[in-house]
N, C-alpha and C positions, 0 to 999 in steps of 0.2 A: 504494500500500500504506500501511496505517496502522501506526504504531509504538505498541505497547502496553507500558507499563512494568509490571513485576510484582515481587512479592516472595512467597516461600513461607517461612512461619515455622513451625518445628516445635519440639519440646521440646529438641532437641539441635543444631539448625542453622538458619541463615537463608540463603536464596539469593535473589538479585535480579538483574534484568537487563531487557533489552528484546527483544521479539519483534515482527518485522515480518510482517504478515499481511493478507490481503484482507478478513477479517472477524473479529469477536470470537470466534465459535465456532471458527474455524480457529486462532486464537491460543491458545485454551484447549487444543485438541487437540495443538498443537505442544509445549506444555509437558510433556505426558506422555512425549514422545519424548526430551526433552533435560534434564529436571530430575528429580532423585530426590525422589519424593513418598511420604510415609507416611500411614497413617490418622491423622486428628486434625490434620494440618497445615492451616494457614490460608493461603489464597491471596488476595492483594490485586492486582487488575489493572485498568488503566484507560488512558485517553489524556490527554495534557496538557490542562489546563483543566477537567477534570471530576473529581469525587471517585471514588476507585477502588471497584469492586465487591468484596465480600468473600465468599469461599466456604470451606467446610471439606471436606476429603477424608473421605468416609465409607466408602470401600472401593476396590476395583479390579476391572476387568474383565479376565479372563484373567491376573490377578496383575500386570498391567503398566500398564493405562490407568486413571488415577485417576477416581473418580466424585466429582463436586463437588456440594454442596448449599449454598444460601445460608447464610452464617454468621449466627448469632443474635447481635445486639448485646448487649454486657454492660451491665447497668444501672449508672447512676452512683451 
């Protein structure tokens, strides 16, 4: 199993931790079951040695499972 480090940043909160999973997709799915996510929150997730992927929550399926889209980088 791989260990994925994550952080979920919102306007009012920040949550971070580690998810162990067989795949990247399974790790993302597991977050919806264990982390409180709201529309607009930004997820950074990755494995040690690689830069994290960034996603933004754009909604939810059945009001429970977050829908993630790649986050747009802010211009410098």
